[in-house]
C-alpha positions in Angstrom: -0.1 0.2 0.1 1.0 3.1 -1.3 1.9 5.7 1.9 2.1 9.8 1.1 5.8 10.7 2.1 7.4 14.4 1.9 8.6 13.7 -1.4 4.9 12.9 -2.4 4.2 16.6 -1.2 6.9 18.1 -3.0 5.9 16.0 -6.7 2.3 17.1 -6.7 3.4 21.5 -5.7 6.5 21.4 -7.6 3.9 20.8 -10.6 1.1 23.0 -8.9 4.5 25.6 -9.2 5.2 25.0 -13.0 2.3 24.2 -14.2 4.8 22.0 -16.2 5.8 18.0 -16.1 9.3 18.2 -17.7 10.0 22.1 -15.4 8.9 19.4 -12.3 10.6 17.1 -13.0 13.8 19.0 -13.5 13.0 21.4 -10.9 12.9 17.4 -8.4 15.3 15.7 -10.0 13.8 13.1 -11.8 12.8 11.7 -15.1 9.0 12.4 -16.6 8.2 9.9 -16.9 9.0 9.2 -13.2 7.1 12.2 -12.5 3.8 11.4 -13.9 3.6 7.8 -12.8 4.2 9.5 -9.8 1.1 11.6 -9.7 -0.9 8.8 -10.6 0.2 6.6 -8.3 -0.8 9.9 -5.3 -4.3 10.5 -7.6 -5.2 6.9 -7.4 -4.0 6.2 -3.4 -6.7 10.0 -2.8 -9.0 8.2 -5.0 -9.2 12.5 -6.9 -7.6 14.1 -9.5 -4.7 16.4 -8.5 -4.5 17.6 -12.4 -6.5 18.1 -15.5 -4.2 16.4 -18.4 -5.0 18.9 -21.4 -2.5 17.8 -24.5 -0.7 20.9 -25.6 -1.4 22.7 -22.7 0.1 23.6 -19.0 -1.4 21.1 -16.4 -4.6 22.3 -15.2 -5.2 22.4 -11.1 -9.2 20.2 -10.1 -10.5 22.1 -6.9 -9.3 18.8 -5.3 -5.6 18.9 -6.0 -5.3 23.4 -5.1 -7.1 22.5 -2.0 -4.8 19.4 -1.8 -1.9 21.3 -2.9 -2.3 24.5 -0.4 -2.4 22.2 2.8 0.5 20.2 0.8 2.8 23.6 1.1 2.4 23.8 4.4 2.9 20.5 5.4 6.6 21.0 4.0 6.6 25.2 5.1 6.5 23.1 9.0 8.8 20.2 7.5 11.9 22.6 6.8 10.7 24.9 10.4 11.3 21.4 12.2 15.1 20.6 10.2 15.8 24.4 10.7 14.4 26.0 14.1 16.3 29.6 12.4 15.2 29.6 9.8 18.1 29.2 8.0 16.1 27.8 5.0 14.3 31.0 4.4 15.5 31.7 1.0 15.6 28.3 -0.9 11.5 29.5 -2.0 12.3 30.9 -5.1 10.6 32.8 -8.3 11.1 34.2 -11.6 9.3 37.2 -13.4 9.8 37.2 -17.0 8.5 40.7 -18.4 7.9 42.0 -22.2 10.7 43.8 -23.2 8.6 46.3 -24.7 6.7 46.8 -21.1 9.8 46.5 -19.1 11.3 49.9 -18.9 8.0 51.2 -17.3 6.9 47.8 -14.9 9.5 45.6 -14.5 11.8 47.7 -11.8 7.7 48.4 -9.7 7.3 44.9 -10.0 10.5 43.9 -8.3 10.5 46.3 -5.7 7.0 45.0 -4.3 7.6 41.5 -4.6 11.1 42.2 -2.1 9.4 44.3 -0.2 6.0 41.4 -0.3 8.2 38.2 -0.1 11.5 38.8 1.9 11.4 35.1 2.3 11.2 34.6 -1.6 14.7 34.6 -3.9 13.2 36.8 -7.3 14.4 36.5 -10.6 13.8 38.6 -13.8 14.2 38.5 -17.9 13.2 41.2 -19.8 12.6 39.4 -22.9 10.2 39.1 -26.4 6.5 37.0 -26.9 8.0 33.5 -27.6 11.0 33.9 -24.9 8.2 34.9 -22.6 6.0 32.6 -24.0 8.2 29.6 -24.0 9.3 30.7 -20.2 6.4 30.1 -18.9 5.0 27.3 -20.5 8.3 25.6 -19.6 7.8 26.4 -16.2 10.9 28.8 -16.4 9.2 31.6 -14.9 6.1 31.2 -12.8 4.6 35.1 -13.4 4.8 37.2 -16.9 4.2 41.3 -17.4 3.0 41.2 -21.4 0.6 42.4 -23.9 -2.3 39.3 -24.1 -1.3 37.9 -26.7 0.2 33.8 -27.6 -1.2 32.6 -24.6 -3.6 29.5 -24.7 -6.3 28.7 -22.2 -3.6 27.0 -20.2 -3.2 30.6 -18.3 -4.7 33.3 -16.0 -4.9 36.8 -16.6 -5.1 40.0 -14.4 -6.0 43.1 -17.2 -3.5 45.8 -16.1 -4.5 48.2 -18.3 -5.8 48.7 -21.5 -3.3 50.9 -24.4 -4.3 52.4 -27.3 -1.3 52.3 -30.0 0.0 55.3 -31.1 1.3 57.1 -34.1 5.0 58.1 -34.0 5.9 61.1 -36.7 8.2 63.8 -36.7 6.5 67.4 -36.5 6.5 68.3 -39.4 4.9 65.6 -40.7 1.0 66.3 -41.7 -0.4 63.9 -38.9 1.7 65.5 -36.6 -1.1 68.0 -35.0 -3.3 65.9 -34.8 -5.9 64.8 -31.9 -6.2 61.0 -33.8 -5.9 58.9 -36.3 -7.9 55.6 -37.7 -6.1 52.5 -39.0 -8.0 53.5 -42.3 -6.1 56.5 -42.5 -2.8 55.4 -41.6 -3.3 52.8 -44.1 -1.9 55.5 -46.3 0.9 56.2 -44.8 4.3 54.1 -45.2 4.2 52.7 -42.0 7.3 51.3 -39.2 6.1 48.3 -37.7 8.2 46.1 -34.8 10.3 42.8 -36.4 8.7 41.2 -33.6 6.5 38.2 -34.2 3.3 38.3 -32.5 3.7 41.9 -32.7 3.6 42.4 -36.2 0.4 40.2 -36.8 -1.3 42.2 -34.3 -1.1 44.9 -36.1 -1.6 43.4 -39.3 -4.7 41.8 -38.0 -6.4 45.1 -36.8 -5.5 46.1 -40.2 -7.3 42.9 -42.0 -10.4 42.9 -39.6 -11.1 46.3 -41.5 -10.0 45.1 -45.2 -7.4 47.4 -45.0 -3.6 46.1 -46.4 -0.8 48.4 -44.7 2.3 49.5 -46.5 4.8 48.9 -44.3 8.5 50.6 -44.9 10.8 49.3 -42.5 10.5 46.8 -39.7 12.2 47.3 -36.8 14.0 45.0 -33.4 13.9 46.4 -31.1 11.1 50.1 -29.8 13.5 52.3 -29.6 14.7 51.8 -33.2 11.7 51.9 -34.3 11.1 55.3 -32.8 14.3 56.9 -34.6 13.1 55.4 -37.9 9.9 57.4 -37.3 11.5 60.7 -36.1 13.7 61.0 -39.6 10.9 60.3 -41.5 11.3 56.7 -42.8 7.6 56.1 -41.7 4.3 56.7 -39.7 5.6 54.7 -36.8 3.3 52.1 -34.6 3.8 51.5 -31.0 1.6 50.9 -27.5 4.3 51.9 -25.6 5.4 55.6 -25.1 8.3 56.4 -23.3 8.3 60.3 -21.8 10.6 63.1 -23.3 9.1 63.3 -26.8 12.8 62.7 -28.5 13.9 59.7 -29.9 17.5 57.7 -28.7 19.3 60.2 -31.5 17.8 63.7 -30.3 14.8 63.8 -33.4 11.5 65.8 -32.0 8.7 62.8 -32.0 4.8 63.7 -31.8 2.5 60.8 -30.8 -1.0 60.7 -32.1 -3.3 58.2 -30.8 -4.8 55.5 -32.8 -8.5 56.0 -31.9 -10.5 52.3 -33.4 -11.0 50.9 -29.6 -10.5 47.8 -31.6 -7.1 49.0 -31.1 -6.5 48.7 -27.6 -4.8 46.2 -26.4 -4.6 44.8 -22.5 -1.5 45.0 -20.2 -2.2 41.5 -18.3 -0.4 39.5 -15.4 -0.3 36.0 -16.7 0.9 32.5 -14.3 -0.5 29.0 -15.0 -3.9 28.1 -13.9 -4.9 26.7 -10.9 -1.8 28.1 -8.8 -2.3 27.2 -4.9 -3.0 30.0 -2.8 -0.3 29.3 -0.6 2.4 29.5 -2.8 4.7 32.0 -3.7 3.3 33.0 -6.9 -0.2 33.5 -5.8 0.9 35.4 -3.0 3.4 37.7 -5.5 0.1 37.5 -7.9 -1.4 39.1 -5.5 0.5 41.8 -5.1 1.8 42.6 -8.4 -2.2 43.6 -8.9 -2.3 47.1 -6.5 0.5 48.0 -7.7 1.0 47.5 -11.3 -2.9 49.2 -12.1 -1.9 52.0 -11.1 1.3 52.5 -13.3 -0.7 53.9 -15.7 0.2 57.0 -16.1 3.6 55.6 -16.2 2.5 54.1 -19.3 0.5 56.7 -20.9 2.7 59.9 -19.4 3.2 60.6 -23.3 -0.1 61.5 -24.2 0.7 64.7 -21.9 3.6 65.9 -23.4 2.3 65.0 -27.7 3.2 68.1 -29.6 
């Protein structure tokens, strides 16, 4: 007869935290087949499913599984205290936050400050990257949380909407649209455009035009936000960006004006994403709750260019 051990509880909590068998197996130093078999034996012993297994998606916890993982995490914490009454093990918890590169200059620093204050016993790691590596890190269990636009994530992830941002057309002051209070996608389609080289970003932007029956003219593609802004400021085309660094100039010191896109369909949510079913007792859940409050108040940082557009 199987008796559950602390190792079994660790397996369940690790899979719950990572949302991925492969990442959890690496974390607990066992093979993926061995971990999968152990989970099946644990569920057979308990008489109910802890996880919903869906091909091609992160593991999702059942309500019973979530309750079990919360209690198991508490038991593991108590066991750690028994082994280390002075709390030397308090720094063993880790949490990794990934942030989409265009949003990182605005939101990553306040997020890290918040996490270090809210979770002083947790080691915080972070990375800024593009959509593809961000999604891969979150899906593969390399990251616990992500700050990103709601692009490319499937239903296996929870989403907390922090803001909804409209894109802006970026042009030099002498451009015909520079003094306008807004511009539509239909009007933008008549201008040569500078778009991001980021795959999902391009697909998203082209999809917005396509939904209106429009075919945009792409003059340039840029592999960074600042290159996009510089190309736009130097007259290489109308840049389109959701992120608006303050200052009204590009990196090379050229003046830049931002004109909001008026189509409401172009608005895009900035989200805090995590695998579904994060246990309430886990550092990731505590981080989620703390970040929701703080980052939702950072809208002024993301949109302050609205107040200095020429």
